[in-house]
N, C-alpha and C positions, 0 to 999 in steps of 0.2 A: 472421427469414424476413419479408418485408413483403406485404401480402393487401390488394387493394382493393374494397371491398363497399360495394354499394349499400344507403341504408337510407334506409328512409320518414318522412317527420314529416309535419307542421303545414304546413311550407312545403314539402314536395313531397320529391321525392329527391334525398340527395345522398348524394356519393360520400367514403369515409371509409378511412383507412391505419389498418390492424392490423398491429401487429408482435409476432413470436410468437422466444422463442429453441427453438431444435432441439436436440433430442437423442437418441442412436441409439446402442445396440448394438452396435459395429461388429465385438466379437470374434465373433459369431451370423450366423450365415447367414439365407436369406430367409425358412424356415419357421421360424424361432426368433425375428427380429429384431422389438425393440421400441423405438417410437419417442415419444417425447414432446415437445409443444407448449406448451411457458410462454407465458403470455400477457405481455405489456409496456405499458409507458404509449407513449402515441399519438404523443407528441412527444420527438423524437429529444434532446432537451436532458435532459429528466427523469432529474432523480438517482435518484431511488427506482428506477428503469426495471420493477419489477417493483409492481402497484397491485393495489388491488380491483375487477378485472374484472367487467365485466356479463354476461360469456358465460360460461353454464356448461361447464365440462369434456365433453369428449362421447367416446365409443370410436370407432374405429374398424376393421373388419378388410376392407382394402383401401378399402370402400367405405363410408361410414356408417351403423352399425347404428343401429336404433329406440331413442326414448331412453329405453325403459324397462329398460333394460340398461347398468348403474351400476354402477362400478368405485370411485364413492366420492370421487373425485378432481376437484379445481378444475383441471386442465388437462385437455389433450385427448391420448389416448392412441389410441395403430396397435397393436394386434396380433394375429399371424396367429393366432386361434382359430376353433376350427370349432363354426360354426355349428349350427341346428338348420335342416332343410331351407327355413322360412318363415323364419330371420335373425330369428327375434323372442326367442330364448334362446341361453343358451350350454352345449352338451352337458359336463353334470358328473354326469348321475344312472348310479350303478355298478349300473342295473338291465337297462341296458339290454343288447345281444346280443355273443358273443364280436367279432363283426365291428365293431362302433363302439367297444371296451373302449382301445385304443390311441387313437383321435380322444379320447376321455377323459381318457388319462394325458396327453398332449400340451398338453390344458387344463389340468389343473391343473401341469402344469410352469411353464407359462404364469404363472397367477395366484398360485402359491405360490414360485414365486423368479424369474422373469424381470422380470415387472413391477416388483415391491419393488426389487429389483435395481437397476432403470434407474431407478428414481426416488431412490433414495438416491444413487447414482450423479451425477444429474440435479441433487439440491442440494447434494450436495458442489461440482460445479461452479460453482452458482450462486453461493453462499459464498466460492468462490476469484477468480472474475473478477468479480462484483457484490458484492463485500463491502460497499456502502455501502446494501446491502439492506436498510428496516427490519424490525424483529421481526414488528410485523403481516402485512406481504407476504409474510416466506418461511414462517411458519407457519400460511397461508393454504392453503398447498399441501400440507399435511400431511392424512393421510385421519384416521379417525375408528377407532375401536377397540370396537365393543359389548358386550356379555357377552353371551357365547355362550347361544341360546337356539334349539334344532333344527338343522339344517343349515345349516353355514355358506356365506355367498352370495360369487360373488366378489368383491366390497368388502371382505367379512368377514376372504376368505384375503390377500388385500395387506396388509389393515389389520393383521393378524395376523404374518405373517414382515416387514413393515415393522417394526414397536415390538418387536417380539422382537429383532432384530439391532440398533436403533438402542441398547436398554438393556443388549446381553450380547455386545454388536460384531460383528463378521459372521460369522453360523454357519450351516453348510450347514443347509437344513433337510432332516426326514426324507423328503420327499417330492420332492427333488430331484434332477435330472436331468443338473445341471453342477455343478463346483463354482466357489463366489460367494467363497470365503475370503478372498480379495486386494480384493475389494473394500471401499474406505475406507468410514466412515460419517462423516453428514454433522455436520458445526461446528453448534453453536449459537449465535445471538446474543448478545450481552451489551449489555444496555440502555444507552443514554448517562443521567446523570442530567442532571435539567431545567435549563436554563441562562437566567436570566432575562434575557431578551431587551427588545428593545428596546419600549420601553412602547406603541407603534403596533404593533408588530407581533405578529400572531397566536401563541397557546404552543400549538407541536406535543407533544403525548404521548410520552410514552419511545420508545410502542412503534411511533410516526409516525415519529421521526428515527431518523436513521443509527446503527448501532450503533457500540459503544465499541470492542467488540474481539469474539471466536470463540472460543470453547471446547469442547474434548471434551464429550461428557456426563458423564463418571464426574468431574467438576471443576464440572458446574451446581449453581447452588442456586438451584429454581423458585419464585416468588413466585404464590403463591394468591389466589385471588378473596374479598372480605370473603363472609361468611356463609358457606362453605365449615365442614367439619370442622378442615382444617389451622388457621385462623384464626379459630373459633368465640371469640366474647369480644370482638374488633379492629374497629374500622370502619375503613371502604376508607380514610378520609383519614388516622388512625394507621398504616394499611397502610402507604400511599403513602409518610408522611414516613420513618416506618422503611427503605423501601428506598431512596427518595433516598438517606439518611444511608449506609446500608451499598455504596450503588454508588459514592460516594466515597470512603470507604475502601477502593476497590478489590476487593470480593467480587463474582467470579461471578456476577452476580443474571439469569434469564432468566423475560421475563413472557411467557413461554407463554399462551393464551389454552386456557379451561376444558377444551374437547374434550382438546384436545391433552394437557393434563398428568393426564386421567381415563383417557385412551386409554395411557399412559404406567404410572400405577398400576395400570390392568389387565394390563399387559405384566409388572410385576416383583413382582404378587403372589405372595405374602405380605407380601413385603418394604415400604420405601417406598423414594421417592425422594427425593434431599436436597431440603428444603422448606423455606424462611421460617416458620418457626412457632417460638413463644414460648421452647419446649422447646431450639429450634436454636442461637435466639439467645445463652440462656442458656450453653450448650455452647462457642460461638465466643467470646464475653465471658470466660467463665473460663479458657478455653485461651489468648486474645488478653495474658490478664493475668499470666502464666507464673509463679503463685504471689508475688507483689509483692502487698501490700492497700493500698498509696497508690499512683492514676497519677494525674499530671498532663495535666490537659489542654489543647486548643489554643491559650490567652490563655498558655501556659509556656513558655517558651525549651524548658525538660526534657524536655517532651511526646514521645513517639517511639510507632511503630507508630499501629497504629487510632484510639488514642487523642489522638495529636496532630491528627485528622482532626474532634474532637469537641466542641460545643459543649455550655454545661448547657443548654440546648434540645434537642440529641440528646440527651442523659443521660434526662431527664425522659420523650422521645418511647419509649425504650429500656426504662425501667421499667414504663412501662406496658403495653406491648405483652409485654414479659415476665411481669406480674403477670394477663395478662390469660384465661391457663386455670386460676388460683387455684392452683398447683403450687407455695409459697410456700417450703417446706422444699429447694425445688430451687433455691432462690437464695444455697446455699452458697458462696462462692465467688466469687461473679460481681461484679464492681467497678459496682455501681451506686446505690451512697450516695452523694447528692447535698447536702453540707452548704451552707449560707451565706455560704461564702469564694466557692463555686462556682469555686476554683483546682485540686481534685483531684475523683476521685473514688473512695470507699474501698469496699473486698470485706466482701457481708455474713457474717461470722464470729459464729460461736456462742462460741467463748471467747478470751481473749487480747486482745480490743478497746477500748478505751476507750469509755465509754457516747456513742451520739449520741441526744442529747436531743427529742423530738417535742414543740414547743411546742403548750400548749393557746391561747395567746393571745400577743397583739402585748408584753404586759408581762412572760411567761416569754422570750418572746425578750431584751426587755434586761437580763436577770440573768447574762448569758453577756460580760465588758467585749470588749473589745479585740479585735484581729484575730485572735488563737488563742481565744476567745469563738467567733469565727463558726464555725468547724471542730468544732464539739461540738451545734448546732444543724444540725436538716433544714433545705434549702434554702426559704423562701416562696416560690420557683417552684412546687415543689408541691403547696403547699394550689390552684392553679387548676386540678388533676387531681383534681376527687371522690374519682375510685373508686383512686386513688393514695394520696392522704392519709389515706382509709377505711382502705385494707388497712396502710397502717404505725401506722395508732390501733391497730388489733385487736394489731397485733404490740406495739406498746411495752404494752397493757392485758395481754395475755396474761404477759408477764413479773411484771405486778404478782400478777395471779391466782398465777401458780407459785409465788413466796414468801409470799403472803400464806395459802396453801391448808393447808400444814402448822400453822401456830400455828391457823388455826379448826378443822382438824380433832384438833390435839392440846386444845381448849378447849370439846369437845362433850361434855356431862355424862352423855350415852347409851352412849359408851363404842363406838359404833357407827364412831368417825370420819368422814371428810369426805363428805358428800351423792358419790356417784357422779356425776351427771352435773355437781357444777360442776367435778369435777378432771378430765372431760370437754373443758373450755369450754379449760381451760389449754395442750389439747395442739399452737394452733399456735407454730410458731415464730417466736421473739421475737429473735433475731441481736442486734447491741449497741442494737437501739433501746428506748427508756426511753421512762417519762412522767418528769417535774420531779417529786421529791420532796427533801426535807430531806439524806437523807442523800447521796443522789447528788449535788445540789447543792452541799452545801460539800466535800463530795468532788472536786467539781471547780473547785471558785474555791483551793482551796489549791493547784492545778495553776498557776492563769489571775493570780490576781492577781500585782504587782511583789513580788517579795522583799525589796526595801526596808520592805515593810509588816511585814518581823518587827521591826523596831525597837520600842520601846518608845515612843513617840511617832512614826509616822511622819509626814515633812512632804513633803509633794506641791507640784508647782506649779500656779502660776491657771491656766494653760495646758490642762493636764491635766484641771483638776478642771472646768473650761469644757467640754474637749472627752467626758469620758465617765464618768468619775468621779460627777460629779453628778448624771447619770440612773440610772447604777447602783443608788445608795445611794438616789434615788428609788423601782426597781424594787424592789427589797431591801426596803424596810420598807414598802411598797404590798402587797408578795407575803406580807410574813410576817405579815400583818393578815388578808390574804385568808384563809389557810390558819390563819390564828387557832393560828399555833407562839409561843409564851414568847419574851418575849427573854430571859429567863434560858439559852435554847439557845444565845445568841450573843453567851455573856460572852467579853469578851477579843477579842470581834471587834473591826477601827478601823474604827465605821461611824458614826460621830460627830464630824462635819465642824467646827473652829474657824476662820474665815479671820484672816489676819493680813495686816492691812495692807501692800501691796507685796514682801511675803515670799513666801508662798505661804499654803497651808490645811494646818492640821493634822489628824491623823487620831485622835480620842480612841477608847480603846478602851471597848468594854461595862464598864461596873463590876458585881461581884458588888452581888448584893440589898444587903448588910448595908452596904456600901460611900457614901459621897457621890463627886461631881465637881462642882469648881468652874468653869463656863465663864463665862471672865472675857475671852479675847479675846487671851491673851498666855497664854507657858506659866507653869506654874510654875516658881518661885525654885528654881535647884537645892540640896539639900541639902546640910548645913555638911560637910565634910569630918570 
């Protein structure tokens, strides 16, 4: 429908063209037919069609009714309501006389059944015929369901039926006079991930861009706004980064405005809709891992599923969001441990996993040599996230406290055991996160150092010595000195280099305290047979 309207402004009167999409319930007769008019963009070539129109929805009962009669909709509604004599109110009072009770029941049937049914059918029609409608424009047509206070208004009645059918499928209202079970529920628009556009072009938000596809309500996962209870502890920028990544991974996220999401929650109470929360993300990643302990990321050709779309920065965003509610224990089985190699992610495990070390300095990072060593140390990328790094430190420290608690309890002279307050500090689950100590470090080095170092005097190439061995030796000696660890604990470890010209480097072992070692630059002569 196209309507020519005269509008006055500073330059005088102008004739403007307004466009509407009409929808009518043709299955009902003249006395029960509901008609809807959805404002469209004024330009014929408009891609989005429906826009944030500057005209408020109005109610018609063959003729316009006063604006104080509001059905809570952003579109125009014609409904053959029975009005009061002055046409300033709708007959809904149960205290009217018997002669008008049938008129009230007719109004209730329209508000509780026919108007919301027409709205659902209209939205379904828009989703099918105008499937490029941006989510913001589509959800602008949704009513708002307020918490019940006193007698429900006409807008409350429409919203209550609309959302109850949206969340539970089409179901017949108790006050309905006609069956509407065959009416389909409208699908919901899944936002499209933002694409880096031309530098000169203005970047649109997800809700202003055409949707990627449409899904049923049962498949939808709603994106909350930062600051609400579902996203408590997460900033809006972090929430957006997590949502963008999940959209790239094919998760059907719905960017519904707050009033729509709150209305859905009221209709589902005490149940909750599928919402992007830290708990939901942890469970989603846990299920996607399929019981595997190590999963390659996008940089690996072996990557598959959701992890084939993840980059190291995405993993860091996921981990920060997953920790934002403080539920560390629920990280069990979630693949979000990122090490310095940044090729794979590991699942959080309480047992059966090799230690993943929390380095307290750059020096401690150099204690783990070669590529395999990078798989034992938490990624340096995590240090840029203070909240994440602090929580990982607490987890690693919790293991140290748990190990030292029994020994300290046994050493108390009063026989009362370990102080209860200190025991309580060890309740935080540490999983495989560990601080670097002598026992764990030597155990890891036994796995990481080359097997050829088991020779009595291993010889290494000059290239390997310059590449990583010299740096590792300097870090080891420096760390032992800082930690005040006696050299006697490193007996028989090949940690004394002796450079052999044009041949390589001999790695002499730390001698026992009562033995001497000769640094001559050459190997000792072979003993006589």
